[in-house]
N, C-alpha and C positions, 0 to 999 in steps of 0.2 A: 423570466428575463425577456426583455424586448429585443427586437432585431438591432436597434440602434445601440443598445448596451453590449450586445455580442460583438458588433462591429468595433465599438470603442475598445473593448477588451483585446480584440485581435490586433488592433493598431498599437496598443500599449505593449502587447507581448512582442511584437516585431521590434519596437524601439528598445525595449529592455534587453532583448536578445543581442542586439548590436552593441549597446552600451556595456552589458555584462562582459562580453568578450574583450572589450577594450580596457576596462578597469579591472579585469580578472576577478569579478565577483560571481559567486555561484548564481546560476540563472534563477533557481527557485527563490533565493534570497531577494534578488532584484524584483521578482514578480510580487512577492509579499510586500516589499516596500512600496511598489507602485500601487498595489491595492490599498494600502494604508493611506497613501496620499490621495488616491481617488475618492476615498470615503470622506475626506475633508472638504471636497469641492462638489460632491453630488449627494443625492439622497441615498445614503448607504443602506437604508432599510429595503430599498428596491433591489439591492444586490444580495439576494438570499442564498445562503449556503445551507441547503436542506438535505436531509438524508436521501430523499427521493432523487434529487439532482445528482448527488454523488454516486449512489448505488446503481441507479437505472440508466443513467446517461453517460457519465464521465468515467466510471470505473471499468466497465467491460472492455473498452478499447485499450486501456492501459494494461490490464491483465493479459488480454489476448496478444497484444503486440510483444510484451515481454516474453510470453511463452513461445511465441513464433520464433523469436531469436535465440531461445535456449537450445543448447545442444543436447539432444535426448540422451545420448550415451553418457555424457558427463553428468547430466541431471540424475539419471538412474544410478550411476556409480556413487554419487554423493548422497543419495536418498536416505540411507540409514542415519547419517549424521544430521542432515537438515531436518529429517522427520523428528528426531529426538529434540533438537533445538526448537522446532516449531510447536510441538505438542506438549511434552512434559515441561519444556522450557517456559512456555506461555503460562502453564498452570503454576509453576514456581513463582514467576514474576508477579502474576496476579495475586497470589496468596500473600506475598510479602507486602505489596502495595495496600491491599485490603486490610491486613492486620495493622499496618502502620497508621493508616488513616483512622481506624477504629480506636487505637490506643492514644495517638497524639492529639487528634481533633475531636475525639468522642463521637464520631459518626456512628450511626446505627450500622449493623452488619449488612443490611441490604444495600444501603447507599454506598458503603465502603466496598462491598463486593462488586457492585455494578461499575464503580470507578476503576477498581483493580482490573477487571476483565477488559473494559473498553480501552484502557491505556497500556495494557501489557503487551499486546501484539504490535510489532513494528509495522509501519504503514507501507505497503508496497508502492503507493503513489510517491511518497517522499523518498524512499530508498532508491527506487529505480531512477527517479529524476536526478537525484544527487550523483549516483554512480555513472549515469550517462553523461552528465555534465562534466564529470572529472575524467571520463573515458577510461574507466578502470576495467580491465579485462582479466581473463584467466580464472583460476580457482577462487580467488577472493571475491570477485564479482558474482560468480555462480553461487557461492555459499550464502552471501548476504541477500541476493535477489531471490533465490529459491526459498530461503527461510521466510522472508517477508511475504512471499506469495502463499506459502503454506500455513503460516501461523494465524492468519486471519480466520481460518476455519475453526480452530480451537477457541479463539476469543469470541467468535459469533455464537458458538454453541453455549459457552458458559454464560454469556450475556443473556441469551434467550432463556436458559434454564433459570437464572436468577430472577428475570422478569416474571416468568411463570410462577415461581415460588412466591414472589411478592404479591401476586394476585390470587394466592391461595392454592397454588399447585404443590407438587411433591418434590422433595429432593432425595428420593430413594436412589440407590446406586444403579439398579438395573434400568429404570427409565432414562437416567442420564446417559448411561453407556449406549443404550439403544438409540437415543437421539443423536449421539455423537457419530455412531456408525451410519445412521440414516443420512445425516448431513454430509459427512465426509465421503463415504462410499457412494451414496446416491449422487452427489454432485459430480464426482469423477466419472461415474457411469453415464450420467446424462450428457456431460460434455463430450466424452469419447464417442458414445453412440451417435449423438447428433452430428458431430464433425465427420464421423465415418460415413454416415448415410449421405451427407452432402458431397463428400469426396467421390462416392460412387456415381452420383449425378454429374459432378464436374468432369469425371473421366469420360463421359459420353459426349462432351461438348468441347470445342476448342475456341471459345469466345472469351477473351480475357475480361470483358466487362461483366459477363455472367458469372465467371469464376470469382471475380472480386465481390460481386453481390452475394454469392453463396458463402464466402468467408465472413461477410458482415452478418448474415443470418446465423452462422455458427457462433460468432462472438456474442451477439446480443440474444439470440434465441436460446442458446444453452444457458446463459446466465439467468434470463427471465423465467424460463421453464423450471430451472432448479429452485429458484427463490419461490416460485408459485407452489412447488411441491414441498416446501419446508427444508430444502437442501442448501448446500453452500454454493451460491452463484459464483463466487471467486474461484473455487476449485473446478466448477464446471467450465468456466472460460479458460482456466489454466489448462485443463485436459484437452479442450477443443483446440487451443493454440498449439499444444504439443503434438497432437495428432496431425494437424494441418502442416506444421513445420517438419515433422518426421516422415509421415506417410505421403502427404500431398506432393512434396518435392520429388518423390520417386516415380512420378508419372501421371498421377491423377490431375495435377495442375500442369497446364502447358508451359513450355519454356518461356514463351512471351509473357504469360500471365504472372510468373513468379516475381519478376522485378517490379511489375506494377503493384502487386499485392504488398510487397515489402515496403515500397515507397508510400503507398496509401496508408498503411497502418502506422508508419513512422510519423506521418503528418497527423493522423488522428490522435496519436499519443502526445504530440506537441500541442495540439489544440486543447486536449483535455487537461494536460498539465498547466497550461497557461491560464485557463479559466479557473481551475481549482485553486492555484496559489494566489491569484489576484483576489478571489473571493475570500480566501483565508486572511489576506491582508486587510480587506475591508471589514471583516468581522473582528479581527484582532484589535483594530482601532477602537471598537466599542468597549473592549475589555482592557484597554491600556492602563486604566487607573487601578485595576484589580490584579495586575501582574506581580507587583511586589507586596505580597502579603504573607502571613504565616501559612495560610492554606497553600499558596503557590509554592513557597519554599519547601514545605513538607512534601508536597506532591512531586516536585522535581527531584528532591533527594531520594525519596522512596522509589521512584521510577528508575533512577540510576542504580540504586542498590539492588532492586529486583532484577535488572538486566545483568549486573555483575554476578549475582547468585545463580542466574540461569545459564550463563555462558561458560564461565571458568570451570565449575564442577562437572558440567556435562561434557565439556571438551576433554577434561581429564579422564573420563571414562574411555575415550578413544585413543588415549596417549600411546598405547602399545600396538595399535592396529594401523592398517593402511589409510584409515580416515583421520590420522593424527593431524591436529591443527596447531601450527606454530604459535608462539606466544604473541607475536606481532599481529598475526591474523586474528587472534582472540581479542586483542585490543581494538582492532577495527570493527569486529563483530559487536563489541560492547558499545563503542562510541558511535557506530554507524546504525544503531537501532533507533532510527528516527521515527517520530510520531507526526501525524499530519491530519489529512482530511477525514480519514476513517474514524479516528478517535473523536473528532469534533462531531461527525455525523451521529455516532452512537450516543455521545453526550447530549446532543440536542433531542435524541429520541427517548431519553429517560422520561417516564411519565411524571406529570405534575404531582401525583400522589406521593412520590418519594420526597421526604422532607429535605434531603440534602441536594435536591436537583440544582439549585442555584450555585451551590458550592462546587458541585461536580462539573458544571459547565465552565465556571471560572477557572478551576484547577486544570481542566483539559486545555483551555486556551493558553494558560500559563506554560504548561508542559510543551505544547506545540510551538509557542514563541521561543522557548529555550532551545527546542530541537532545531528550529529553522535558523535562528540568529547566532546561537553559540555552537551547537554541534555542526550545523550546516556550513558555517564559515570556517571552522577549524578542521573539518574533515580533510580538505585538500592538503593541509599542512601535515597531518598524520599520514596520509597516503604518500606524500612526497618523502617524508622521513623514512618510510618503510620501503620506498623505491618501487612501488607498484603502479604509480600513475603513468598513463600513456600520454605523451604530448599530443596536442590537437593536430590534425593533419593540416597541411598548408591549404590556403584557399585555392579553389580550382581556377585555372587561367580563364580570362574573359574570352568569350566567343564573339564579342561584338566587333 
């Protein structure tokens, strides 16, 4: 992307932010629409939505900022529930989608499995953007955001294992379990250790600009190092953000630096969200003629079915415990399982040797379009019906 394209995207993002508030349209939906319109007037091929751009540039600040804002005690208390939803839940949803695509569309098991894994995990980018846009707080927000941050690790592992199998690798149980432990445990360890080391350094300084730079190193450095070692970069950035937010605020980060750090990462999240959703809109325009097809309908139906099968039965397991999830909360967990840039990035990363690659990409774009325009637009209605939405704060008084 050129500097002029980035400038144009930022200008569009500001205009969309103002218009979305006035017409009460979800911000992410407005950005996707703006990206679609932009693709009609510019060379959309130059607006590239690539796995490298998403993973290495735009995703780390989103994960880190979300983790920075999470309450560690609440996150830890809900971990048994969110962990089950994120890991076994992702496996259940992926299996249902893969089996359905194999039976209904006669896809090979490899292609069906790859699509099932890449589309099973809820996208932290889309989920966090939607819930921040609606200003949802409390346990509901924590459950949905924490699950979306965690379940990417499971999906990434399954996707990598299936890719290795397609290239002649093994699907034996022990190597798969070992890879899962390496990616999940290693990612968490890298993120926590890296952030801890940087906090020790920050505790010896009282310069908020240096402290801000160290948190940037923690967010990007932990992500890139974990990915380089074959671990989960998402979980590394998540762990780094939790450590900075929980330990850093207790003295390692100066009082003056805390406010600056929070504001900086809020801006980075806004910037990343804006670029991602505009690029999604630009790419969606290329697949607009393929949205209403049998493949798209089957994919959307199976994704919803897989989400239902993953949420309601697993929540029933906790019905008699302190982690009990109310029925309306379960409805929101099901309908709030949005898909977005991560699914598209993985779909575009499917090798050309997979016969169903074209169908996988088309189906992924169809599911993301449904997620943004149907689930994204109707989510505020469901939140309002349940009474969990928090009204936006009044505009601050002018100082001019």
